[in-house]
Jmol script that loads the backbone (N, CA, C; Angstrom):
load data "model"
ATOM      1  N   UNK A   1      87.779  62.712 130.251  1.00  0.00           N
ATOM      2  CA  UNK A   1      88.142  63.213 129.145  1.00  0.00           C
ATOM      3  C   UNK A   1      87.437  64.590 128.789  1.00  0.00           C
ATOM      4  N   UNK A   2      85.871  63.608 128.242  1.00  0.00           N
ATOM      5  CA  UNK A   2      85.091  64.519 127.532  1.00  0.00           C
ATOM      6  C   UNK A   2      84.793  65.565 128.235  1.00  0.00           C
ATOM      7  N   UNK A   3      84.858  65.485 129.684  1.00  0.00           N
ATOM      8  CA  UNK A   3      84.460  66.791 130.580  1.00  0.00           C
ATOM      9  C   UNK A   3      85.404  68.089 129.931  1.00  0.00           C
ATOM     10  N   UNK A   4      87.011  67.619 129.540  1.00  0.00           N
ATOM     11  CA  UNK A   4      87.847  68.788 129.373  1.00  0.00           C
ATOM     12  C   UNK A   4      87.749  69.206 127.799  1.00  0.00           C
ATOM     13  N   UNK A   5      86.959  67.949 127.099  1.00  0.00           N
ATOM     14  CA  UNK A   5      87.219  68.810 125.548  1.00  0.00           C
ATOM     15  C   UNK A   5      86.227  70.322 125.266  1.00  0.00           C
ATOM     16  N   UNK A   6      85.014  70.145 125.800  1.00  0.00           N
ATOM     17  CA  UNK A   6      83.924  71.840 125.609  1.00  0.00           C
ATOM     18  C   UNK A   6      84.668  72.632 125.999  1.00  0.00           C
ATOM     19  N   UNK A   7      85.309  72.489 127.617  1.00  0.00           N
ATOM     20  CA  UNK A   7      85.699  74.335 127.936  1.00  0.00           C
ATOM     21  C   UNK A   7      86.866  74.202 126.825  1.00  0.00           C
ATOM     22  N   UNK A   8      88.474  73.276 126.717  1.00  0.00           N
ATOM     23  CA  UNK A   8      89.600  73.455 125.800  1.00  0.00           C
ATOM     24  C   UNK A   8      89.001  74.163 124.222  1.00  0.00           C
ATOM     25  N   UNK A   9      87.786  73.729 123.713  1.00  0.00           N
ATOM     26  CA  UNK A   9      87.036  73.909 122.499  1.00  0.00           C
ATOM     27  C   UNK A   9      86.659  75.631 122.507  1.00  0.00           C
ATOM     28  N   UNK A  10      85.786  76.058 123.541  1.00  0.00           N
ATOM     29  CA  UNK A  10      85.334  77.292 123.480  1.00  0.00           C
ATOM     30  C   UNK A  10      86.412  78.302 124.086  1.00  0.00           C
ATOM     31  N   UNK A  11      87.558  77.623 124.492  1.00  0.00           N
ATOM     32  CA  UNK A  11      88.777  78.717 125.171  1.00  0.00           C
ATOM     33  C   UNK A  11      89.583  78.939 123.436  1.00  0.00           C
ATOM     34  N   UNK A  12      89.971  77.737 122.527  1.00  0.00           N
ATOM     35  CA  UNK A  12      90.319  78.006 121.438  1.00  0.00           C
ATOM     36  C   UNK A  12      89.387  78.920 120.397  1.00  0.00           C
ATOM     37  N   UNK A  13      87.968  78.421 120.778  1.00  0.00           N
ATOM     38  CA  UNK A  13      87.306  80.050 119.548  1.00  0.00           C
ATOM     39  C   UNK A  13      87.347  81.027 120.295  1.00  0.00           C
ATOM     40  N   UNK A  14      87.689  81.259 121.107  1.00  0.00           N
ATOM     41  CA  UNK A  14      87.373  82.336 122.199  1.00  0.00           C
ATOM     42  C   UNK A  14      88.704  83.509 121.811  1.00  0.00           C
ATOM     43  N   UNK A  15      89.991  82.499 121.756  1.00  0.00           N
ATOM     44  CA  UNK A  15      91.020  82.805 121.214  1.00  0.00           C
ATOM     45  C   UNK A  15      91.210  83.889 120.010  1.00  0.00           C
ATOM     46  N   UNK A  16      90.973  82.706 118.730  1.00  0.00           N
ATOM     47  CA  UNK A  16      90.491  83.244 117.757  1.00  0.00           C
ATOM     48  C   UNK A  16      89.789  84.132 117.195  1.00  0.00           C
ATOM     49  N   UNK A  17      88.639  84.311 118.145  1.00  0.00           N
ATOM     50  CA  UNK A  17      87.658  85.689 118.003  1.00  0.00           C
ATOM     51  C   UNK A  17      88.496  86.696 118.203  1.00  0.00           C
ATOM     52  N   UNK A  18      89.321  86.899 119.313  1.00  0.00           N
ATOM     53  CA  UNK A  18      90.062  87.726 120.004  1.00  0.00           C
ATOM     54  C   UNK A  18      91.228  88.460 118.633  1.00  0.00           C
ATOM     55  N   UNK A  19      92.006  87.477 118.243  1.00  0.00           N
ATOM     56  CA  UNK A  19      92.697  87.690 117.253  1.00  0.00           C
ATOM     57  C   UNK A  19      92.458  87.944 115.701  1.00  0.00           C
ATOM     58  N   UNK A  20      91.285  87.720 115.521  1.00  0.00           N
ATOM     59  CA  UNK A  20      90.548  87.933 114.287  1.00  0.00           C
ATOM     60  C   UNK A  20      90.087  89.706 114.030  1.00  0.00           C
ATOM     61  N   UNK A  21      89.710  89.664 115.398  1.00  0.00           N
ATOM     62  CA  UNK A  21      89.657  91.309 115.682  1.00  0.00           C
ATOM     63  C   UNK A  21      90.405  92.498 115.788  1.00  0.00           C
ATOM     64  N   UNK A  22      91.928  91.994 115.890  1.00  0.00           N
ATOM     65  CA  UNK A  22      93.101  92.501 115.975  1.00  0.00           C
ATOM     66  C   UNK A  22      93.383  93.691 115.039  1.00  0.00           C
ATOM     67  N   UNK A  23      93.790  94.846 114.800  1.00  0.00           N
ATOM     68  CA  UNK A  23      93.830  95.870 113.818  1.00  0.00           C
ATOM     69  C   UNK A  23      95.231  95.434 113.366  1.00  0.00           C
ATOM     70  N   UNK A  24      94.563  96.001 111.711  1.00  0.00           N
ATOM     71  CA  UNK A  24      95.572  95.755 110.798  1.00  0.00           C
ATOM     72  C   UNK A  24      96.700  97.189 110.791  1.00  0.00           C
ATOM     73  N   UNK A  25      96.488  97.741 111.219  1.00  0.00           N
ATOM     74  CA  UNK A  25      97.430  98.819 111.616  1.00  0.00           C
ATOM     75  C   UNK A  25      98.111  99.086 112.828  1.00  0.00           C
ATOM     76  N   UNK A  26      99.327  99.626 113.169  1.00  0.00           N
ATOM     77  CA  UNK A  26      99.730 100.179 113.875  1.00  0.00           C
ATOM     78  C   UNK A  26      99.931 101.877 114.407  1.00  0.00           C
ATOM     79  N   UNK A  27      99.935 102.551 113.678  1.00  0.00           N
ATOM     80  CA  UNK A  27      99.610 104.011 113.360  1.00  0.00           C
ATOM     81  C   UNK A  27      98.358 104.480 112.972  1.00  0.00           C
ATOM     82  N   UNK A  28      97.974 105.473 113.467  1.00  0.00           N
ATOM     83  CA  UNK A  28      96.572 105.936 113.354  1.00  0.00           C
ATOM     84  C   UNK A  28      96.886 106.743 111.524  1.00  0.00           C
ATOM     85  N   UNK A  29      95.802 106.424 110.908  1.00  0.00           N
ATOM     86  CA  UNK A  29      95.885 106.988 109.985  1.00  0.00           C
ATOM     87  C   UNK A  29      95.508 108.655 109.640  1.00  0.00           C
ATOM     88  N   UNK A  30      94.638 109.155 110.275  1.00  0.00           N
ATOM     89  CA  UNK A  30      94.251 110.357 110.196  1.00  0.00           C
ATOM     90  C   UNK A  30      95.888 111.426 110.981  1.00  0.00           C
ATOM     91  N   UNK A  31      96.128 111.383 112.646  1.00  0.00           N
ATOM     92  CA  UNK A  31      97.240 111.727 112.725  1.00  0.00           C
ATOM     93  C   UNK A  31      98.728 111.534 113.002  1.00  0.00           C
ATOM     94  N   UNK A  32      98.639 109.825 112.379  1.00  0.00           N
ATOM     95  CA  UNK A  32     100.472 109.396 112.054  1.00  0.00           C
ATOM     96  C   UNK A  32     100.618 109.179 113.747  1.00  0.00           C
ATOM     97  N   UNK A  33     100.131 108.946 114.613  1.00  0.00           N
ATOM     98  CA  UNK A  33     100.218 108.636 115.772  1.00  0.00           C
ATOM     99  C   UNK A  33     100.240 107.329 116.601  1.00  0.00           C
ATOM    100  N   UNK A  34     100.673 106.635 117.349  1.00  0.00           N
ATOM    101  CA  UNK A  34     100.523 105.194 117.889  1.00  0.00           C
ATOM    102  C   UNK A  34      99.134 104.867 118.099  1.00  0.00           C
ATOM    103  N   UNK A  35      98.698 103.972 116.983  1.00  0.00           N
ATOM    104  CA  UNK A  35      96.703 103.815 117.196  1.00  0.00           C
ATOM    105  C   UNK A  35      96.670 102.972 118.430  1.00  0.00           C
ATOM    106  N   UNK A  36      95.461 102.926 119.429  1.00  0.00           N
ATOM    107  CA  UNK A  36      95.205 101.724 120.683  1.00  0.00           C
ATOM    108  C   UNK A  36      93.956 101.046 119.851  1.00  0.00           C
ATOM    109  N   UNK A  37      94.389  99.782 120.075  1.00  0.00           N
ATOM    110  CA  UNK A  37      93.089  98.917 119.616  1.00  0.00           C
ATOM    111  C   UNK A  37      91.611  99.387 120.185  1.00  0.00           C
ATOM    112  N   UNK A  38      91.514 100.045 121.279  1.00  0.00           N
ATOM    113  CA  UNK A  38      89.955 100.260 121.605  1.00  0.00           C
ATOM    114  C   UNK A  38      89.082 101.008 120.511  1.00  0.00           C
ATOM    115  N   UNK A  39      90.293 101.599 120.585  1.00  0.00           N
ATOM    116  CA  UNK A  39      89.279 103.023 118.999  1.00  0.00           C
ATOM    117  C   UNK A  39      89.324 102.125 117.737  1.00  0.00           C
ATOM    118  N   UNK A  40      88.254 101.361 117.136  1.00  0.00           N
ATOM    119  CA  UNK A  40      88.819 100.900 116.230  1.00  0.00           C
ATOM    120  C   UNK A  40      87.421 100.780 114.898  1.00  0.00           C
ATOM    121  N   UNK A  41      87.281 100.224 113.905  1.00  0.00           N
ATOM    122  CA  UNK A  41      86.727 100.689 113.095  1.00  0.00           C
ATOM    123  C   UNK A  41      86.640  98.828 112.264  1.00  0.00           C
ATOM    124  N   UNK A  42      85.783  98.135 111.895  1.00  0.00           N
ATOM    125  CA  UNK A  42      86.001  97.318 110.248  1.00  0.00           C
ATOM    126  C   UNK A  42      85.599  97.977 109.186  1.00  0.00           C
ATOM    127  N   UNK A  43      86.617  97.587 108.615  1.00  0.00           N
ATOM    128  CA  UNK A  43      86.702  97.582 106.798  1.00  0.00           C
ATOM    129  C   UNK A  43      86.687  96.473 106.351  1.00  0.00           C
ATOM    130  N   UNK A  44      86.816  96.534 105.246  1.00  0.00           N
ATOM    131  CA  UNK A  44      86.714  95.154 103.942  1.00  0.00           C
ATOM    132  C   UNK A  44      88.115  94.678 104.285  1.00  0.00           C
ATOM    133  N   UNK A  45      89.593  95.327 104.429  1.00  0.00           N
ATOM    134  CA  UNK A  45      90.232  94.455 104.874  1.00  0.00           C
ATOM    135  C   UNK A  45      90.473  93.876 106.335  1.00  0.00           C
ATOM    136  N   UNK A  46      89.812  94.868 107.223  1.00  0.00           N
ATOM    137  CA  UNK A  46      89.951  94.373 108.812  1.00  0.00           C
ATOM    138  C   UNK A  46      89.970  95.406 109.960  1.00  0.00           C
ATOM    139  N   UNK A  47      90.038  95.583 110.872  1.00  0.00           N
ATOM    140  CA  UNK A  47      90.021  96.655 111.814  1.00  0.00           C
ATOM    141  C   UNK A  47      90.911  97.315 111.655  1.00  0.00           C
ATOM    142  N   UNK A  48      90.501  98.487 111.634  1.00  0.00           N
ATOM    143  CA  UNK A  48      91.606  99.930 111.801  1.00  0.00           C
ATOM    144  C   UNK A  48      91.262 100.563 112.701  1.00  0.00           C
ATOM    145  N   UNK A  49      92.600 100.606 113.743  1.00  0.00           N
ATOM    146  CA  UNK A  49      92.432 101.295 114.904  1.00  0.00           C
ATOM    147  C   UNK A  49      93.013 102.673 114.658  1.00  0.00           C
ATOM    148  N   UNK A  50      92.593 103.709 115.841  1.00  0.00           N
ATOM    149  CA  UNK A  50      93.064 104.917 115.741  1.00  0.00           C
ATOM    150  C   UNK A  50      93.494 105.374 117.221  1.00  0.00           C
ATOM    151  N   UNK A  51      94.165 106.906 117.190  1.00  0.00           N
ATOM    152  CA  UNK A  51      94.761 106.988 118.267  1.00  0.00           C
ATOM    153  C   UNK A  51      93.346 107.717 119.218  1.00  0.00           C
ATOM    154  N   UNK A  52      92.384 108.168 118.792  1.00  0.00           N
ATOM    155  CA  UNK A  52      91.518 109.132 119.669  1.00  0.00           C
ATOM    156  C   UNK A  52      90.160 108.508 118.784  1.00  0.00           C
ATOM    157  N   UNK A  53      88.883 109.013 119.710  1.00  0.00           N
ATOM    158  CA  UNK A  53      87.713 108.763 119.087  1.00  0.00           C
ATOM    159  C   UNK A  53      87.263 109.639 117.815  1.00  0.00           C
ATOM    160  N   UNK A  54      88.346 111.191 117.941  1.00  0.00           N
ATOM    161  CA  UNK A  54      88.137 112.399 117.215  1.00  0.00           C
ATOM    162  C   UNK A  54      88.562 111.767 115.739  1.00  0.00           C
ATOM    163  N   UNK A  55      89.795 111.547 115.553  1.00  0.00           N
ATOM    164  CA  UNK A  55      90.107 110.294 114.147  1.00  0.00           C
ATOM    165  C   UNK A  55      89.128 109.187 114.073  1.00  0.00           C
ATOM    166  N   UNK A  56      89.002 108.799 114.440  1.00  0.00           N
ATOM    167  CA  UNK A  56      87.911 107.908 114.164  1.00  0.00           C
ATOM    168  C   UNK A  56      86.964 108.027 113.652  1.00  0.00           C
ATOM    169  N   UNK A  57      86.474 108.922 114.209  1.00  0.00           N
ATOM    170  CA  UNK A  57      85.091 109.675 113.672  1.00  0.00           C
ATOM    171  C   UNK A  57      85.378 110.422 112.087  1.00  0.00           C
ATOM    172  N   UNK A  58      86.475 110.986 112.242  1.00  0.00           N
ATOM    173  CA  UNK A  58      86.730 111.720 110.571  1.00  0.00           C
ATOM    174  C   UNK A  58      87.067 110.434 109.814  1.00  0.00           C
ATOM    175  N   UNK A  59      88.010 109.358 110.385  1.00  0.00           N
ATOM    176  CA  UNK A  59      88.039 108.283 109.210  1.00  0.00           C
ATOM    177  C   UNK A  59      86.554 107.631 108.866  1.00  0.00           C
ATOM    178  N   UNK A  60      85.707 107.665 109.672  1.00  0.00           N
ATOM    179  CA  UNK A  60      84.423 107.015 109.294  1.00  0.00           C
ATOM    180  C   UNK A  60      83.563 107.812 108.201  1.00  0.00           C
ATOM    181  N   UNK A  61      83.681 109.303 108.416  1.00  0.00           N
ATOM    182  CA  UNK A  61      83.313 110.191 107.645  1.00  0.00           C
ATOM    183  C   UNK A  61      83.666 110.286 106.242  1.00  0.00           C
ATOM    184  N   UNK A  62      85.155 109.551 106.059  1.00  0.00           N
ATOM    185  CA  UNK A  62      85.774 110.241 104.745  1.00  0.00           C
ATOM    186  C   UNK A  62      87.063 109.059 104.484  1.00  0.00           C
ATOM    187  N   UNK A  63      86.479 107.767 104.615  1.00  0.00           N
ATOM    188  CA  UNK A  63      87.797 107.030 104.842  1.00  0.00           C
ATOM    189  C   UNK A  63      88.709 106.536 103.220  1.00  0.00           C
ATOM    190  N   UNK A  64      88.120 107.179 102.404  1.00  0.00           N
ATOM    191  CA  UNK A  64      89.146 107.488 101.500  1.00  0.00           C
ATOM    192  C   UNK A  64      90.447 108.589 100.876  1.00  0.00           C
ATOM    193  N   UNK A  65      90.330 109.130 102.443  1.00  0.00           N
ATOM    194  CA  UNK A  65      91.523 110.359 102.284  1.00  0.00           C
ATOM    195  C   UNK A  65      92.533 109.935 103.666  1.00  0.00           C
ATOM    196  N   UNK A  66      92.031 109.016 104.328  1.00  0.00           N
ATOM    197  CA  UNK A  66      93.195 108.759 105.028  1.00  0.00           C
ATOM    198  C   UNK A  66      93.683 107.094 104.326  1.00  0.00           C
ATOM    199  N   UNK A  67      94.890 106.877 103.808  1.00  0.00           N
ATOM    200  CA  UNK A  67      95.483 105.623 103.739  1.00  0.00           C
ATOM    201  C   UNK A  67      95.742 104.935 104.984  1.00  0.00           C
ATOM    202  N   UNK A  68      95.465 103.852 105.104  1.00  0.00           N
ATOM    203  CA  UNK A  68      95.891 102.724 105.989  1.00  0.00           C
ATOM    204  C   UNK A  68      97.286 101.964 106.054  1.00  0.00           C
ATOM    205  N   UNK A  69      98.510 102.605 106.579  1.00  0.00           N
ATOM    206  CA  UNK A  69      99.222 101.543 106.024  1.00  0.00           C
ATOM    207  C   UNK A  69      99.548 100.722 107.132  1.00  0.00           C
ATOM    208  N   UNK A  70      99.443  99.040 106.043  1.00  0.00           N
ATOM    209  CA  UNK A  70      99.357  97.831 107.282  1.00  0.00           C
ATOM    210  C   UNK A  70     100.687  97.488 108.183  1.00  0.00           C
ATOM    211  N   UNK A  71     100.336  97.112 109.131  1.00  0.00           N
ATOM    212  CA  UNK A  71     101.761  96.667 109.905  1.00  0.00           C
ATOM    213  C   UNK A  71     102.457  95.454 108.845  1.00  0.00           C
ATOM    214  N   UNK A  72     103.610  95.647 108.988  1.00  0.00           N
ATOM    215  CA  UNK A  72     104.623  94.420 108.867  1.00  0.00           C
ATOM    216  C   UNK A  72     104.164  92.917 109.383  1.00  0.00           C
ATOM    217  N   UNK A  73     104.232  92.024 108.841  1.00  0.00           N
ATOM    218  CA  UNK A  73     104.146  91.000 109.445  1.00  0.00           C
ATOM    219  C   UNK A  73     105.416  90.087 109.663  1.00  0.00           C
ATOM    220  N   UNK A  74     105.599  89.510 110.783  1.00  0.00           N
ATOM    221  CA  UNK A  74     106.939  89.338 110.960  1.00  0.00           C
ATOM    222  C   UNK A  74     107.101  87.497 110.483  1.00  0.00           C
ATOM    223  N   UNK A  75     108.308  87.131 110.137  1.00  0.00           N
ATOM    224  CA  UNK A  75     107.972  85.813 109.502  1.00  0.00           C
ATOM    225  C   UNK A  75     109.299  84.937 110.070  1.00  0.00           C
TER     226      UNK A  75
END
end "model"
wireframe off; spacefill off
backbone 0.3
color backbone group
């Protein structure tokens, strides 16, 4: 039983890390296209995702110019 506990805890920790890094938005704040989680930047509110690297770079240069529309939380 003890031999199963360590891998289980490791799996739970890895899963929590993946979901903690999930973006807070579904739409690119720059071009308003569907965002892709591979292009993301960490902000105070969480990770913001973008549709491409160009939009990501524009946001990093001037984040205040592009308001982020957070995705709806399902209840």
